[in-house]
C-alpha positions in Angstrom: 121.9 93.1 84.1 122.1 95.1 87.3 120.9 98.5 86.2 118.1 99.8 83.9 118.9 101.8 80.8 117.8 105.4 80.7 114.0 105.6 80.5 113.9 107.8 77.4 115.5 111.0 76.1 112.6 112.9 77.7 112.9 115.0 80.9 113.6 112.8 83.9 111.1 113.1 86.7 112.9 111.0 89.2 116.0 108.8 89.4 118.1 106.7 91.7 121.9 106.6 91.4 123.7 103.5 92.9 121.0 103.5 95.6 121.3 100.9 98.4 119.1 100.3 101.4 120.4 98.0 104.1 118.5 96.9 107.2 120.3 95.4 110.2 124.0 94.6 110.3 126.4 91.7 110.5 124.7 88.3 110.1 121.3 90.0 110.3 122.0 92.4 107.4 119.3 92.5 104.7 120.2 94.4 101.5 116.7 95.5 100.3 118.2 97.6 97.5 121.7 96.8 96.1 123.2 99.6 94.1 120.2 100.4 91.9 120.4 103.0 89.2 117.2 103.8 87.3 115.4 106.7 85.7 111.7 107.5 85.3 110.7 109.8 82.4 108.2 112.6 82.8 104.7 112.0 81.4 105.2 108.2 81.4 103.6 105.4 83.3 106.1 102.9 84.8 105.3 99.7 86.7 107.8 98.2 89.1 107.5 94.4 89.5 109.3 91.5 91.2 108.8 88.6 93.5 108.1 89.1 97.2 111.2 90.6 98.9 112.6 91.9 95.7 112.8 95.5 97.0 110.1 97.0 94.8 108.2 98.7 97.6 111.5 99.8 99.2 112.5 101.4 96.0 109.2 103.2 95.7 109.4 104.5 99.2 112.9 105.8 98.8 112.0 107.5 95.5 109.0 109.1 97.2 111.0 110.4 100.1 109.2 108.1 102.6 112.4 106.2 103.4 116.0 107.1 103.1 118.7 105.2 101.1 121.6 103.9 103.1 124.0 105.0 100.3 123.7 106.4 96.8 121.4 109.2 95.7 117.8 109.8 94.9 116.6 112.8 92.8 113.2 114.3 92.1 113.9 116.4 89.0 117.1 118.2 89.8 116.6 118.1 93.6 118.6 115.5 95.5 116.0 114.4 98.0 118.4 111.9 99.6 120.3 115.0 100.9 117.3 116.9 102.1 116.4 117.5 105.8 113.2 116.0 107.2 111.6 119.5 107.0 112.6 119.9 103.3 111.3 116.4 102.6 108.0 117.1 104.2 107.5 120.2 102.0 108.6 118.2 98.8 106.2 115.4 99.6 103.4 117.9 100.2 104.0 120.2 97.2 105.5 118.0 94.5 104.5 114.4 95.1 101.1 112.5 95.0 100.5 109.2 96.7 98.0 106.4 96.0 98.2 103.5 98.4 96.3 100.2 98.6 94.6 101.2 101.9 93.1 104.4 100.5 94.1 106.4 103.6 90.9 108.6 103.6 89.7 110.5 106.6 86.4 108.9 107.7 84.9 112.2 109.1 85.4 114.1 105.8 83.4 113.7 102.7 84.9 112.9 99.3 85.5 116.5 98.2 87.1 117.3 101.5 89.3 114.3 101.3 90.4 115.2 97.7 91.3 118.8 98.7 92.7 118.0 102.2 96.5 118.1 101.2 96.0 121.4 99.5 94.0 122.8 102.4 96.8 121.7 104.8 99.3 123.6 102.6 97.1 126.7 102.7 96.3 126.4 99.0 93.0 126.4 97.1 92.5 124.0 94.2 92.1 125.3 90.7 88.4 124.7 90.3 88.6 124.0 86.6 91.2 121.4 87.2 89.3 120.0 90.2 86.2 119.6 88.0 88.3 118.0 85.3 89.7 115.4 87.7 86.4 114.8 89.5 84.6 114.2 86.2 87.4 112.0 85.0 87.1 109.6 88.0 83.3 109.8 87.9 82.8 111.1 91.4 80.6 114.2 90.6 77.5 112.7 92.4 79.5 111.3 95.3 81.4 114.4 96.5 79.2 114.9 99.6 79.5 111.3 100.7 81.8 110.1 103.4 84.1 107.1 102.9 81.8 104.7 104.7 79.1 105.6 102.1 81.4 104.7 99.2 82.4 101.4 97.6 86.0 100.3 97.6 86.4 101.4 94.0 84.9 104.8 94.8 87.2 105.3 97.8 90.2 104.5 95.6 89.0 106.9 93.0 88.9 109.6 95.7 92.5 108.6 96.6 93.6 108.9 93.0 91.8 112.3 92.6 93.5 113.5 95.8 96.8 112.6 94.3 96.1 114.4 91.0 94.3 117.5 92.1 97.5 119.4 93.2 99.1 118.6 89.8 102.2 117.0 91.4 105.5 116.4 89.6 105.1 112.7 90.1 102.5 110.2 91.5 103.6 107.1 93.3 101.1 104.2 93.6 101.8 101.2 95.8 99.5 98.3 94.8 96.6 100.7 94.1 94.2 98.0 93.0 95.2 95.4 95.6 92.0 95.7 97.6 89.6 96.1 94.6 87.6 93.6 92.6 88.7 93.2 89.0 86.1 95.7 87.6 86.9 98.5 90.0 90.6 97.8 89.6 90.3 98.1 85.8 88.5 101.4 86.2 91.3 102.8 88.4 94.0 101.6 86.0 92.2 103.1 83.0 92.0 106.4 84.7 95.6 106.3 85.7 96.5 105.5 82.1 94.4 108.5 80.9 96.0 110.7 83.5 99.4 110.0 81.8 98.1 110.1 78.2 95.7 113.0 78.4 96.8 115.0 81.5 100.6 114.4 81.1 101.0 113.1 84.6 103.9 110.9 85.6 103.1 107.7 87.5 105.4 105.1 89.1 103.4 102.1 90.4 104.4 99.0 92.3 102.2 96.0 91.4 102.4 92.2 91.4 99.6 91.9 88.8 100.7 91.4 85.2 97.3 92.8 84.1 97.9 96.0 86.0 101.4 96.3 84.6 100.0 96.1 81.1 98.5 99.6 81.5 102.0 101.0 81.9 104.4 102.3 79.2 107.3 100.4 80.8 107.9 97.7 83.4 111.1 97.6 85.5 111.8 94.1 87.1 113.5 93.7 90.4 115.0 90.6 92.1 117.1 90.4 95.2 117.4 94.2 95.4 118.7 94.6 91.9 117.1 95.6 88.6 117.3 92.5 86.3 115.3 93.5 83.3 112.8 96.0 81.8 110.1 95.9 79.2 108.7 98.6 77.0 105.0 98.5 75.9 104.2 95.5 78.1 101.3 93.1 77.6 99.9 91.0 80.4 101.1 87.8 78.7 104.7 89.0 78.2 104.9 90.3 81.8 103.5 87.0 83.1 106.0 85.0 81.1 108.8 87.1 82.5 107.5 86.8 86.1 107.4 83.0 85.8 111.2 83.0 85.6 111.3 84.4 89.1 109.4 81.4 90.5 107.2 83.5 92.7 
């Protein structure tokens, strides 16, 4: 199986069409993505999994417009971002995409509230205060808004990063190992909120993870190996995901 079946009959938030990403050339060529076609439905939580070197982070970065495919197409809604200029991509990433990364990427001199609203401030927009309050309360940061990152725990910093991704109501949120630097309790809190963001707030999340437990929070898991999609799973459990991952030997 080289390509995933359509996500659902729902509106498609993002998709790749015969997407390939090649690094190097000749004997040094590395095909990180090898003709991948996959769709991600709106208001769904999808996990991307696979062994090291499978191409999962490369796929995420290409879907998010952080990297360009060598061939094929990538769409955000109806917009082909693989054909956009760098200026167009910058505006799309700013206005339509949210990011949650393992390293938090907070500005140390800004407090939590300023970090949450920074992308909107850079775009010259003011947050919807009712929505801001909803997000802040959902991630349990109300009493930490005036604190700088150095005054927050790892879990609190990641909650700030998740709130920052949500507050502008992006079309799609990409998360790259968002719980990789957290203890199990903090990680579970972040994943629970991400799950609630999809179920209750109708957000769309695509997350790369190596953790079967994290993947169990998703509606669907897409499995990669050697730059190709080899399987997918609906309504995953940690046990089923772990059994599938064992077949990769990683």
